[in-house]
MIPA-895989 format. One record per residue (C-alpha): residue in three letters; x, y, z; residue number from 1. Coordinates in steps of 0.25 Angstrom, whole numbers, plus 5000, padded with zeros to 4 digits. Layout:
N
<"ALA"; <X; Y; Z>; NUM>
...
This chain:
542
<"UNK"; <5000; 5000; 5000>; 1>
<"UNK"; <5004; 5014; 4998>; 2>
<"UNK"; <5010; 5023; 5008>; 3>
<"UNK"; <5000; 5032; 5015>; 4>
<"UNK"; <4999; 5046; 5008>; 5>
<"UNK"; <4993; 5052; 5021>; 6>
<"UNK"; <5002; 5051; 5033>; 7>
<"UNK"; <4991; 5052; 5043>; 8>
<"UNK"; <4977; 5048; 5037>; 9>
<"UNK"; <4965; 5051; 5046>; 10>
<"UNK"; <4950; 5052; 5046>; 11>
<"UNK"; <4945; 5062; 5057>; 12>
<"UNK"; <4931; 5063; 5062>; 13>
<"UNK"; <4927; 5076; 5069>; 14>
<"UNK"; <4913; 5076; 5076>; 15>
<"UNK"; <4907; 5067; 5065>; 16>
<"UNK"; <4892; 5063; 5067>; 17>
<"UNK"; <4883; 5056; 5057>; 18>
<"UNK"; <4868; 5056; 5057>; 19>
<"UNK"; <4860; 5046; 5049>; 20>
<"UNK"; <4849; 5051; 5039>; 21>
<"UNK"; <4839; 5045; 5049>; 22>
<"UNK"; <4844; 5055; 5059>; 23>
<"UNK"; <4852; 5045; 5068>; 24>
<"UNK"; <4866; 5050; 5073>; 25>
<"UNK"; <4875; 5038; 5069>; 26>
<"UNK"; <4887; 5045; 5077>; 27>
<"UNK"; <4891; 5058; 5081>; 28>
<"UNK"; <4903; 5067; 5085>; 29>
<"UNK"; <4914; 5057; 5080>; 30>
<"UNK"; <4928; 5061; 5082>; 31>
<"UNK"; <4939; 5052; 5077>; 32>
<"UNK"; <4952; 5051; 5069>; 33>
<"UNK"; <4955; 5039; 5061>; 34>
<"UNK"; <4970; 5039; 5057>; 35>
<"UNK"; <4981; 5030; 5051>; 36>
<"UNK"; <4978; 5019; 5061>; 37>
<"UNK"; <4970; 5007; 5056>; 38>
<"UNK"; <4957; 5009; 5063>; 39>
<"UNK"; <4945; 5000; 5064>; 40>
<"UNK"; <4931; 5007; 5066>; 41>
<"UNK"; <4921; 4998; 5073>; 42>
<"UNK"; <4907; 4999; 5078>; 43>
<"UNK"; <4893; 4993; 5079>; 44>
<"UNK"; <4885; 4991; 5066>; 45>
<"UNK"; <4877; 5004; 5063>; 46>
<"UNK"; <4885; 5013; 5072>; 47>
<"UNK"; <4890; 5021; 5059>; 48>
<"UNK"; <4904; 5015; 5056>; 49>
<"UNK"; <4901; 5015; 5040>; 50>
<"UNK"; <4895; 5029; 5041>; 51>
<"UNK"; <4908; 5034; 5049>; 52>
<"UNK"; <4917; 5027; 5039>; 53>
<"UNK"; <4910; 5035; 5027>; 54>
<"UNK"; <4911; 5048; 5035>; 55>
<"UNK"; <4926; 5045; 5037>; 56>
<"UNK"; <4928; 5042; 5022>; 57>
<"UNK"; <4920; 5055; 5018>; 58>
<"UNK"; <4909; 5047; 5011>; 59>
<"UNK"; <4899; 5052; 5021>; 60>
<"UNK"; <4898; 5066; 5028>; 61>
<"UNK"; <4895; 5066; 5043>; 62>
<"UNK"; <4883; 5073; 5049>; 63>
<"UNK"; <4892; 5082; 5057>; 64>
<"UNK"; <4907; 5083; 5060>; 65>
<"UNK"; <4918; 5080; 5049>; 66>
<"UNK"; <4928; 5069; 5045>; 67>
<"UNK"; <4942; 5073; 5041>; 68>
<"UNK"; <4951; 5064; 5031>; 69>
<"UNK"; <4965; 5064; 5027>; 70>
<"UNK"; <4967; 5058; 5013>; 71>
<"UNK"; <4959; 5049; 5005>; 72>
<"UNK"; <4949; 5039; 5012>; 73>
<"UNK"; <4944; 5026; 5006>; 74>
<"UNK"; <4931; 5020; 5012>; 75>
<"UNK"; <4928; 5005; 5009>; 76>
<"UNK"; <4913; 5003; 5012>; 77>
<"UNK"; <4908; 4991; 5020>; 78>
<"UNK"; <4899; 4987; 5008>; 79>
<"UNK"; <4905; 4984; 4995>; 80>
<"UNK"; <4897; 4992; 4985>; 81>
<"UNK"; <4889; 4986; 4974>; 82>
<"UNK"; <4899; 4979; 4964>; 83>
<"UNK"; <4890; 4979; 4952>; 84>
<"UNK"; <4897; 4983; 4940>; 85>
<"UNK"; <4910; 4985; 4947>; 86>
<"UNK"; <4924; 4979; 4944>; 87>
<"UNK"; <4935; 4974; 4953>; 88>
<"UNK"; <4942; 4987; 4950>; 89>
<"UNK"; <4930; 4995; 4954>; 90>
<"UNK"; <4929; 4988; 4968>; 91>
<"UNK"; <4944; 4990; 4970>; 92>
<"UNK"; <4942; 5005; 4967>; 93>
<"UNK"; <4951; 5006; 4955>; 94>
<"UNK"; <4941; 5004; 4943>; 95>
<"UNK"; <4941; 5019; 4939>; 96>
<"UNK"; <4956; 5019; 4939>; 97>
<"UNK"; <4958; 5007; 4931>; 98>
<"UNK"; <4948; 5012; 4921>; 99>
<"UNK"; <4955; 5025; 4920>; 100>
<"UNK"; <4969; 5017; 4918>; 101>
<"UNK"; <4962; 5009; 4907>; 102>
<"UNK"; <4957; 5021; 4900>; 103>
<"UNK"; <4971; 5028; 4901>; 104>
<"UNK"; <4978; 5015; 4895>; 105>
<"UNK"; <4968; 5015; 4884>; 106>
<"UNK"; <4972; 5029; 4880>; 107>
<"UNK"; <4964; 5039; 4889>; 108>
<"UNK"; <4970; 5052; 4893>; 109>
<"UNK"; <4958; 5057; 4901>; 110>
<"UNK"; <4962; 5065; 4914>; 111>
<"UNK"; <4952; 5058; 4922>; 112>
<"UNK"; <4958; 5044; 4919>; 113>
<"UNK"; <4972; 5049; 4924>; 114>
<"UNK"; <4966; 5055; 4936>; 115>
<"UNK"; <4959; 5042; 4940>; 116>
<"UNK"; <4973; 5035; 4938>; 117>
<"UNK"; <4981; 5045; 4946>; 118>
<"UNK"; <4994; 5037; 4949>; 119>
<"UNK"; <4988; 5023; 4950>; 120>
<"UNK"; <4993; 5018; 4936>; 121>
<"UNK"; <4995; 5004; 4943>; 122>
<"UNK"; <4981; 5003; 4948>; 123>
<"UNK"; <4979; 4990; 4940>; 124>
<"UNK"; <4991; 4984; 4947>; 125>
<"UNK"; <4987; 4989; 4960>; 126>
<"UNK"; <4973; 4983; 4959>; 127>
<"UNK"; <4978; 4969; 4954>; 128>
<"UNK"; <4988; 4969; 4966>; 129>
<"UNK"; <4977; 4973; 4976>; 130>
<"UNK"; <4968; 4962; 4970>; 131>
<"UNK"; <4979; 4951; 4971>; 132>
<"UNK"; <4982; 4956; 4986>; 133>
<"UNK"; <4968; 4954; 4989>; 134>
<"UNK"; <4966; 4940; 4983>; 135>
<"UNK"; <4958; 4946; 4971>; 136>
<"UNK"; <4969; 4944; 4960>; 137>
<"UNK"; <4959; 4936; 4951>; 138>
<"UNK"; <4950; 4948; 4949>; 139>
<"UNK"; <4953; 4959; 4939>; 140>
<"UNK"; <4949; 4974; 4939>; 141>
<"UNK"; <4937; 4971; 4930>; 142>
<"UNK"; <4931; 4959; 4938>; 143>
<"UNK"; <4917; 4962; 4940>; 144>
<"UNK"; <4914; 4966; 4955>; 145>
<"UNK"; <4901; 4958; 4956>; 146>
<"UNK"; <4909; 4945; 4954>; 147>
<"UNK"; <4917; 4947; 4967>; 148>
<"UNK"; <4913; 4942; 4981>; 149>
<"UNK"; <4910; 4952; 4993>; 150>
<"UNK"; <4924; 4949; 4998>; 151>
<"UNK"; <4931; 4952; 4985>; 152>
<"UNK"; <4923; 4965; 4983>; 153>
<"UNK"; <4927; 4969; 4997>; 154>
<"UNK"; <4942; 4966; 4994>; 155>
<"UNK"; <4941; 4974; 4982>; 156>
<"UNK"; <4935; 4986; 4990>; 157>
<"UNK"; <4947; 4984; 4999>; 158>
<"UNK"; <4957; 4985; 4987>; 159>
<"UNK"; <4950; 4998; 4984>; 160>
<"UNK"; <4952; 5003; 4997>; 161>
<"UNK"; <4967; 4999; 4998>; 162>
<"UNK"; <4970; 5005; 4984>; 163>
<"UNK"; <4962; 5018; 4987>; 164>
<"UNK"; <4975; 5025; 4991>; 165>
<"UNK"; <4967; 5030; 5003>; 166>
<"UNK"; <4973; 5037; 5015>; 167>
<"UNK"; <4962; 5031; 5023>; 168>
<"UNK"; <4954; 5018; 5022>; 169>
<"UNK"; <4940; 5016; 5028>; 170>
<"UNK"; <4936; 5002; 5027>; 171>
<"UNK"; <4922; 4998; 5031>; 172>
<"UNK"; <4921; 4983; 5034>; 173>
<"UNK"; <4932; 4979; 5025>; 174>
<"UNK"; <4933; 4964; 5029>; 175>
<"UNK"; <4918; 4961; 5026>; 176>
<"UNK"; <4917; 4951; 5015>; 177>
<"UNK"; <4932; 4947; 5016>; 178>
<"UNK"; <4936; 4933; 5018>; 179>
<"UNK"; <4946; 4929; 5029>; 180>
<"UNK"; <4958; 4930; 5020>; 181>
<"UNK"; <4954; 4943; 5014>; 182>
<"UNK"; <4951; 4949; 5028>; 183>
<"UNK"; <4965; 4946; 5032>; 184>
<"UNK"; <4970; 4952; 5020>; 185>
<"UNK"; <4962; 4965; 5022>; 186>
<"UNK"; <4968; 4966; 5036>; 187>
<"UNK"; <4982; 4965; 5031>; 188>
<"UNK"; <4979; 4975; 5020>; 189>
<"UNK"; <4974; 4985; 5031>; 190>
<"UNK"; <4985; 4982; 5040>; 191>
<"UNK"; <4995; 4988; 5030>; 192>
<"UNK"; <4986; 5000; 5025>; 193>
<"UNK"; <4994; 5012; 5028>; 194>
<"UNK"; <4984; 5023; 5028>; 195>
<"UNK"; <4972; 5026; 5036>; 196>
<"UNK"; <4962; 5015; 5039>; 197>
<"UNK"; <4948; 5013; 5045>; 198>
<"UNK"; <4941; 5000; 5045>; 199>
<"UNK"; <4927; 4998; 5049>; 200>
<"UNK"; <4925; 4983; 5053>; 201>
<"UNK"; <4919; 4973; 5062>; 202>
<"UNK"; <4930; 4963; 5058>; 203>
<"UNK"; <4938; 4961; 5071>; 204>
<"UNK"; <4950; 4955; 5064>; 205>
<"UNK"; <4952; 4967; 5055>; 206>
<"UNK"; <4949; 4977; 5066>; 207>
<"UNK"; <4960; 4970; 5074>; 208>
<"UNK"; <4970; 4975; 5064>; 209>
<"UNK"; <4966; 4990; 5066>; 210>
<"UNK"; <4975; 4999; 5075>; 211>
<"UNK"; <4963; 5006; 5081>; 212>
<"UNK"; <4948; 5004; 5082>; 213>
<"UNK"; <4937; 5015; 5082>; 214>
<"UNK"; <4923; 5012; 5087>; 215>
<"UNK"; <4911; 5019; 5082>; 216>
<"UNK"; <4899; 5017; 5092>; 217>
<"UNK"; <4888; 5024; 5098>; 218>
<"UNK"; <4898; 5032; 5107>; 219>
<"UNK"; <4906; 5037; 5094>; 220>
<"UNK"; <4920; 5033; 5090>; 221>
<"UNK"; <4930; 5027; 5099>; 222>
<"UNK"; <4944; 5024; 5096>; 223>
<"UNK"; <4952; 5012; 5101>; 224>
<"UNK"; <4967; 5009; 5099>; 225>
<"UNK"; <4970; 4995; 5094>; 226>
<"UNK"; <4963; 4985; 5086>; 227>
<"UNK"; <4949; 4979; 5088>; 228>
<"UNK"; <4953; 4969; 5099>; 229>
<"UNK"; <4958; 4981; 5107>; 230>
<"UNK"; <4945; 4989; 5104>; 231>
<"UNK"; <4936; 4977; 5108>; 232>
<"UNK"; <4943; 4975; 5121>; 233>
<"UNK"; <4943; 4990; 5124>; 234>
<"UNK"; <4928; 4992; 5119>; 235>
<"UNK"; <4924; 4980; 5128>; 236>
<"UNK"; <4931; 4987; 5140>; 237>
<"UNK"; <4925; 5000; 5137>; 238>
<"UNK"; <4911; 4995; 5136>; 239>
<"UNK"; <4912; 4987; 5149>; 240>
<"UNK"; <4918; 5000; 5156>; 241>
<"UNK"; <4906; 5008; 5150>; 242>
<"UNK"; <4896; 4998; 5155>; 243>
<"UNK"; <4903; 4997; 5169>; 244>
<"UNK"; <4903; 5013; 5170>; 245>
<"UNK"; <4888; 5013; 5166>; 246>
<"UNK"; <4885; 5003; 5176>; 247>
<"UNK"; <4893; 5010; 5187>; 248>
<"UNK"; <4886; 5023; 5183>; 249>
<"UNK"; <4872; 5017; 5184>; 250>
<"UNK"; <4876; 5011; 5198>; 251>
<"UNK"; <4881; 5024; 5202>; 252>
<"UNK"; <4867; 5031; 5198>; 253>
<"UNK"; <4859; 5019; 5205>; 254>
<"UNK"; <4867; 5021; 5218>; 255>
<"UNK"; <4866; 5036; 5218>; 256>
<"UNK"; <4851; 5036; 5215>; 257>
<"UNK"; <4849; 5026; 5227>; 258>
<"UNK"; <4857; 5036; 5236>; 259>
<"UNK"; <4848; 5047; 5231>; 260>
<"UNK"; <4836; 5039; 5234>; 261>
<"UNK"; <4840; 5037; 5248>; 262>
<"UNK"; <4843; 5052; 5250>; 263>
<"UNK"; <4829; 5055; 5245>; 264>
<"UNK"; <4823; 5045; 5254>; 265>
<"UNK"; <4830; 5051; 5266>; 266>
<"UNK"; <4826; 5065; 5262>; 267>
<"UNK"; <4812; 5060; 5261>; 268>
<"UNK"; <4812; 5054; 5274>; 269>
<"UNK"; <4818; 5066; 5281>; 270>
<"UNK"; <4808; 5075; 5274>; 271>
<"UNK"; <4797; 5066; 5279>; 272>
<"UNK"; <4802; 5066; 5293>; 273>
<"UNK"; <4803; 5081; 5293>; 274>
<"UNK"; <4789; 5082; 5288>; 275>
<"UNK"; <4784; 5073; 5299>; 276>
<"UNK"; <4791; 5080; 5310>; 277>
<"UNK"; <4786; 5094; 5305>; 278>
<"UNK"; <4772; 5089; 5306>; 279>
<"UNK"; <4775; 5085; 5320>; 280>
<"UNK"; <4784; 5096; 5325>; 281>
<"UNK"; <4778; 5109; 5331>; 282>
<"UNK"; <4786; 5118; 5322>; 283>
<"UNK"; <4782; 5131; 5315>; 284>
<"UNK"; <4777; 5129; 5301>; 285>
<"UNK"; <4789; 5138; 5295>; 286>
<"UNK"; <4799; 5129; 5301>; 287>
<"UNK"; <4792; 5117; 5296>; 288>
<"UNK"; <4792; 5123; 5282>; 289>
<"UNK"; <4807; 5127; 5282>; 290>
<"UNK"; <4810; 5112; 5286>; 291>
<"UNK"; <4801; 5107; 5275>; 292>
<"UNK"; <4808; 5117; 5265>; 293>
<"UNK"; <4822; 5112; 5269>; 294>
<"UNK"; <4818; 5098; 5267>; 295>
<"UNK"; <4812; 5100; 5254>; 296>
<"UNK"; <4824; 5108; 5249>; 297>
<"UNK"; <4833; 5097; 5254>; 298>
<"UNK"; <4824; 5087; 5246>; 299>
<"UNK"; <4824; 5095; 5234>; 300>
<"UNK"; <4839; 5097; 5234>; 301>
<"UNK"; <4841; 5082; 5236>; 302>
<"UNK"; <4832; 5080; 5224>; 303>
<"UNK"; <4840; 5089; 5215>; 304>
<"UNK"; <4853; 5083; 5219>; 305>
<"UNK"; <4847; 5069; 5216>; 306>
<"UNK"; <4842; 5074; 5202>; 307>
<"UNK"; <4856; 5080; 5199>; 308>
<"UNK"; <4863; 5067; 5204>; 309>
<"UNK"; <4854; 5058; 5195>; 310>
<"UNK"; <4856; 5066; 5183>; 311>
<"UNK"; <4871; 5065; 5185>; 312>
<"UNK"; <4870; 5050; 5187>; 313>
<"UNK"; <4862; 5048; 5175>; 314>
<"UNK"; <4872; 5056; 5167>; 315>
<"UNK"; <4883; 5047; 5172>; 316>
<"UNK"; <4876; 5035; 5168>; 317>
<"UNK"; <4872; 5041; 5154>; 318>
<"UNK"; <4887; 5044; 5152>; 319>
<"UNK"; <4891; 5030; 5155>; 320>
<"UNK"; <4880; 5024; 5146>; 321>
<"UNK"; <4885; 5033; 5135>; 322>
<"UNK"; <4899; 5026; 5135>; 323>
<"UNK"; <4892; 5013; 5131>; 324>
<"UNK"; <4889; 5010; 5117>; 325>
<"UNK"; <4874; 5009; 5112>; 326>
<"UNK"; <4876; 4996; 5105>; 327>
<"UNK"; <4863; 4990; 5099>; 328>
<"UNK"; <4862; 4976; 5104>; 329>
<"UNK"; <4860; 4965; 5093>; 330>
<"UNK"; <4849; 4956; 5096>; 331>
<"UNK"; <4841; 4945; 5088>; 332>
<"UNK"; <4827; 4942; 5086>; 333>
<"UNK"; <4824; 4927; 5085>; 334>
<"UNK"; <4824; 4922; 5071>; 335>
<"UNK"; <4812; 4914; 5066>; 336>
<"UNK"; <4812; 4899; 5067>; 337>
<"UNK"; <4813; 4891; 5054>; 338>
<"UNK"; <4809; 4877; 5052>; 339>
<"UNK"; <4820; 4867; 5052>; 340>
<"UNK"; <4822; 4861; 5038>; 341>
<"UNK"; <4832; 4853; 5030>; 342>
<"UNK"; <4826; 4859; 5017>; 343>
<"UNK"; <4837; 4861; 5006>; 344>
<"UNK"; <4840; 4876; 5006>; 345>
<"UNK"; <4852; 4877; 4996>; 346>
<"UNK"; <4855; 4868; 4985>; 347>
<"UNK"; <4868; 4871; 4976>; 348>
<"UNK"; <4872; 4861; 4966>; 349>
<"UNK"; <4885; 4863; 4958>; 350>
<"UNK"; <4882; 4879; 4959>; 351>
<"UNK"; <4893; 4887; 4951>; 352>
<"UNK"; <4894; 4900; 4958>; 353>
<"UNK"; <4896; 4913; 4950>; 354>
<"UNK"; <4907; 4923; 4952>; 355>
<"UNK"; <4917; 4913; 4957>; 356>
<"UNK"; <4929; 4906; 4950>; 357>
<"UNK"; <4925; 4897; 4939>; 358>
<"UNK"; <4932; 4885; 4945>; 359>
<"UNK"; <4925; 4886; 4958>; 360>
<"UNK"; <4917; 4873; 4961>; 361>
<"UNK"; <4902; 4874; 4961>; 362>
<"UNK"; <4894; 4873; 4974>; 363>
<"UNK"; <4885; 4862; 4979>; 364>
<"UNK"; <4877; 4865; 4992>; 365>
<"UNK"; <4865; 4859; 4999>; 366>
<"UNK"; <4860; 4867; 5011>; 367>
<"UNK"; <4847; 4864; 5020>; 368>
<"UNK"; <4840; 4871; 5031>; 369>
<"UNK"; <4848; 4875; 5043>; 370>
<"UNK"; <4862; 4874; 5037>; 371>
<"UNK"; <4871; 4885; 5040>; 372>
<"UNK"; <4883; 4887; 5031>; 373>
<"UNK"; <4895; 4896; 5031>; 374>
<"UNK"; <4900; 4899; 5017>; 375>
<"UNK"; <4915; 4900; 5018>; 376>
<"UNK"; <4926; 4904; 5008>; 377>
<"UNK"; <4935; 4915; 5003>; 378>
<"UNK"; <4931; 4928; 4996>; 379>
<"UNK"; <4927; 4926; 4981>; 380>
<"UNK"; <4924; 4911; 4983>; 381>
<"UNK"; <4909; 4913; 4980>; 382>
<"UNK"; <4903; 4913; 4994>; 383>
<"UNK"; <4893; 4925; 4992>; 384>
<"UNK"; <4891; 4920; 4977>; 385>
<"UNK"; <4886; 4907; 4983>; 386>
<"UNK"; <4876; 4914; 4992>; 387>
<"UNK"; <4871; 4922; 4981>; 388>
<"UNK"; <4869; 4910; 4972>; 389>
<"UNK"; <4862; 4903; 4983>; 390>
<"UNK"; <4853; 4915; 4986>; 391>
<"UNK"; <4850; 4916; 4971>; 392>
<"UNK"; <4857; 4929; 4968>; 393>
<"UNK"; <4867; 4923; 4959>; 394>
<"UNK"; <4865; 4912; 4949>; 395>
<"UNK"; <4875; 4900; 4949>; 396>
<"UNK"; <4883; 4898; 4937>; 397>
<"UNK"; <4880; 4883; 4937>; 398>
<"UNK"; <4873; 4873; 4946>; 399>
<"UNK"; <4860; 4873; 4954>; 400>
<"UNK"; <4856; 4881; 4966>; 401>
<"UNK"; <4843; 4879; 4974>; 402>
<"UNK"; <4840; 4888; 4987>; 403>
<"UNK"; <4827; 4889; 4995>; 404>
<"UNK"; <4820; 4902; 4992>; 405>
<"UNK"; <4820; 4907; 5007>; 406>
<"UNK"; <4834; 4912; 5007>; 407>
<"UNK"; <4841; 4925; 5010>; 408>
<"UNK"; <4855; 4930; 5005>; 409>
<"UNK"; <4861; 4942; 5012>; 410>
<"UNK"; <4873; 4946; 5004>; 411>
<"UNK"; <4885; 4955; 5009>; 412>
<"UNK"; <4879; 4967; 5004>; 413>
<"UNK"; <4865; 4964; 5010>; 414>
<"UNK"; <4858; 4967; 4996>; 415>
<"UNK"; <4845; 4962; 5001>; 416>
<"UNK"; <4844; 4973; 5012>; 417>
<"UNK"; <4837; 4985; 5004>; 418>
<"UNK"; <4845; 4997; 5008>; 419>
<"UNK"; <4833; 5006; 5005>; 420>
<"UNK"; <4823; 4999; 5014>; 421>
<"UNK"; <4823; 4999; 5029>; 422>
<"UNK"; <4827; 4986; 5037>; 423>
<"UNK"; <4813; 4986; 5043>; 424>
<"UNK"; <4806; 4986; 5029>; 425>
<"UNK"; <4815; 4975; 5024>; 426>
<"UNK"; <4813; 4966; 5036>; 427>
<"UNK"; <4798; 4968; 5036>; 428>
<"UNK"; <4798; 4964; 5021>; 429>
<"UNK"; <4803; 4950; 5025>; 430>
<"UNK"; <4796; 4948; 5038>; 431>
<"UNK"; <4781; 4952; 5038>; 432>
<"UNK"; <4776; 4944; 5050>; 433>
<"UNK"; <4784; 4952; 5060>; 434>
<"UNK"; <4780; 4966; 5065>; 435>
<"UNK"; <4788; 4978; 5062>; 436>
<"UNK"; <4791; 4979; 5077>; 437>
<"UNK"; <4796; 4965; 5078>; 438>
<"UNK"; <4805; 4967; 5066>; 439>
<"UNK"; <4810; 4981; 5071>; 440>
<"UNK"; <4813; 4973; 5084>; 441>
<"UNK"; <4821; 4963; 5077>; 442>
<"UNK"; <4829; 4973; 5069>; 443>
<"UNK"; <4832; 4981; 5082>; 444>
<"UNK"; <4837; 4969; 5088>; 445>
<"UNK"; <4848; 4968; 5077>; 446>
<"UNK"; <4852; 4983; 5080>; 447>
<"UNK"; <4843; 4989; 5069>; 448>
<"UNK"; <4835; 5000; 5076>; 449>
<"UNK"; <4822; 5007; 5071>; 450>
<"UNK"; <4830; 5017; 5064>; 451>
<"UNK"; <4839; 5007; 5056>; 452>
<"UNK"; <4828; 4998; 5052>; 453>
<"UNK"; <4819; 5010; 5046>; 454>
<"UNK"; <4830; 5016; 5038>; 455>
<"UNK"; <4836; 5011; 5025>; 456>
<"UNK"; <4844; 4999; 5027>; 457>
<"UNK"; <4855; 5004; 5018>; 458>
<"UNK"; <4858; 5014; 5030>; 459>
<"UNK"; <4862; 5003; 5039>; 460>
<"UNK"; <4876; 4999; 5042>; 461>
<"UNK"; <4881; 4986; 5036>; 462>
<"UNK"; <4879; 4978; 5049>; 463>
<"UNK"; <4865; 4984; 5051>; 464>
<"UNK"; <4861; 4980; 5036>; 465>
<"UNK"; <4866; 4966; 5038>; 466>
<"UNK"; <4857; 4965; 5051>; 467>
<"UNK"; <4845; 4971; 5044>; 468>
<"UNK"; <4847; 4961; 5032>; 469>
<"UNK"; <4848; 4949; 5041>; 470>
<"UNK"; <4836; 4953; 5049>; 471>
<"UNK"; <4828; 4954; 5036>; 472>
<"UNK"; <4833; 4939; 5033>; 473>
<"UNK"; <4832; 4933; 5047>; 474>
<"UNK"; <4819; 4940; 5052>; 475>
<"UNK"; <4812; 4937; 5038>; 476>
<"UNK"; <4799; 4929; 5039>; 477>
<"UNK"; <4801; 4918; 5035>; 478>
<"UNK"; <4816; 4918; 5037>; 479>
<"UNK"; <4825; 4913; 5025>; 480>
<"UNK"; <4828; 4898; 5024>; 481>
<"UNK"; <4842; 4901; 5019>; 482>
<"UNK"; <4851; 4913; 5023>; 483>
<"UNK"; <4863; 4917; 5015>; 484>
<"UNK"; <4872; 4927; 5021>; 485>
<"UNK"; <4885; 4933; 5015>; 486>
<"UNK"; <4894; 4939; 5026>; 487>
<"UNK"; <4883; 4943; 5035>; 488>
<"UNK"; <4893; 4947; 5047>; 489>
<"UNK"; <4899; 4958; 5038>; 490>
<"UNK"; <4897; 4972; 5043>; 491>
<"UNK"; <4892; 4967; 5057>; 492>
<"UNK"; <4898; 4972; 5070>; 493>
<"UNK"; <4901; 4961; 5080>; 494>
<"UNK"; <4888; 4961; 5088>; 495>
<"UNK"; <4880; 4961; 5075>; 496>
<"UNK"; <4888; 4949; 5070>; 497>
<"UNK"; <4885; 4941; 5083>; 498>
<"UNK"; <4870; 4945; 5081>; 499>
<"UNK"; <4871; 4940; 5067>; 500>
<"UNK"; <4877; 4927; 5071>; 501>
<"UNK"; <4865; 4925; 5081>; 502>
<"UNK"; <4855; 4929; 5070>; 503>
<"UNK"; <4861; 4919; 5060>; 504>
<"UNK"; <4862; 4908; 5071>; 505>
<"UNK"; <4847; 4909; 5073>; 506>
<"UNK"; <4844; 4908; 5058>; 507>
<"UNK"; <4838; 4894; 5056>; 508>
<"UNK"; <4839; 4893; 5040>; 509>
<"UNK"; <4850; 4889; 5031>; 510>
<"UNK"; <4862; 4899; 5032>; 511>
<"UNK"; <4873; 4902; 5022>; 512>
<"UNK"; <4883; 4913; 5027>; 513>
<"UNK"; <4896; 4918; 5021>; 514>
<"UNK"; <4905; 4925; 5031>; 515>
<"UNK"; <4920; 4926; 5033>; 516>
<"UNK"; <4918; 4929; 5048>; 517>
<"UNK"; <4922; 4916; 5055>; 518>
<"UNK"; <4917; 4919; 5068>; 519>
<"UNK"; <4903; 4923; 5062>; 520>
<"UNK"; <4902; 4910; 5054>; 521>
<"UNK"; <4905; 4902; 5067>; 522>
<"UNK"; <4894; 4908; 5075>; 523>
<"UNK"; <4883; 4905; 5065>; 524>
<"UNK"; <4881; 4890; 5068>; 525>
<"UNK"; <4885; 4886; 5053>; 526>
<"UNK"; <4883; 4872; 5050>; 527>
<"UNK"; <4892; 4871; 5037>; 528>
<"UNK"; <4902; 4880; 5029>; 529>
<"UNK"; <4902; 4881; 5014>; 530>
<"UNK"; <4916; 4882; 5011>; 531>
<"UNK"; <4923; 4886; 4998>; 532>
<"UNK"; <4937; 4880; 4994>; 533>
<"UNK"; <4944; 4878; 4981>; 534>
<"UNK"; <4936; 4865; 4980>; 535>
<"UNK"; <4923; 4873; 4981>; 536>
<"UNK"; <4912; 4874; 4991>; 537>
<"UNK"; <4910; 4864; 5002>; 538>
<"UNK"; <4900; 4863; 5013>; 539>
<"UNK"; <4907; 4859; 5026>; 540>
<"UNK"; <4902; 4858; 5041>; 541>
<"UNK"; <4904; 4871; 5048>; 542>
């Protein structure tokens, strides 16, 4: 990689706030500087990490405050854009430059072509070397992007970032869709990136290679020196201390209120005795009135002291409570029961997959009810293509494919979730038996509150969109007999991933899931693995 053009690249937030179109304040008064240290940005789904990244990259303006930048910033979004009509060169970010070079070689003297080239006359060689380094040497600049797997498309987007000559890279979930080997390769590339770097991720292995972790939460931004393991340890300690402090303040208030209650009772008893003695004593009325006045003044003064003390105690409790993050608990509604059946659900007979090497062996597969299969293999072997063929979204080149009609496929881009419609509208469309209140409750248990389910689903974060899409599948009436999931844990924070594991463990139909997250797959109660090797696809016991 080239030496840095900027000695000290930085991105600085000064009093940055952002309010969503619906009026909700996402975050406010953020002040932080991101410098040359490799930094990981973490936080719960929906807290605003992607919005903040777009502000830092200059793609979005804050509602108030400002962002200062040194040099060129390159932003890699968490969702790879639609690849229809694009080439490998376009995904790698060098399509226009290569086209300009081709025109110059054909005799063009247009100034705009030379401006596009600048000093990158070796751009073909740079691209080819980058493809080779990333295990994509079999591709050419003109290869259609729609023939690529999600992992291959992500690797090309990463090549785009690394060839961008940027002073600062902002990468949003860059390890999503990458297999194990390519995740390790990405980690090694970023370890040697010489410029500014901000990585938004829930990938603990990647975050452990960062030099600093910055957390965005309901409390704002908080910087932690060290990697993710250090952050997690410090975070747990902080939260426990905050909870202990809150408990201490509540106990302090309880004891003080008990003491004040005793003081009031003593004063009331003294006042009662004074009144009784006044009735029995043979004193002048003026003296009795003075005595009564002094007693009432004492009682009033005591009452005022107690009111002031209670306000101070409540303020101390409130201050302690504000140090604890307002995390939304992830809970689950019981999934509907499904009748046990051994009905044949998937039948593939010598199916030849499209978009894979021509010499790849065909697939033969039989699945029945309650089988739970993990699909395992490297990027580009056809895992997503296999699921699309089973779902009927792609035609096989040869062979026979028969699948039950009651099936649902959730792809990596969540194409079935209409970004223009609300989540509530979409779940009501697939479940007409449950009341609106019941469906709202189920969505709220997944951390999708009233504001999120009544706005366009396209405005949700990646993790929230996945939870919404899964809710529309798993809470459908009737639920599908076959569920096909492609990298479902991508974009999810850890609490949401654990909730997803629980949701899928409760699903009683036939499950096929593609994932490179070993821990996630091990927690799904899978019965078999469909594994790719040079000999082809084999169904083995999990």
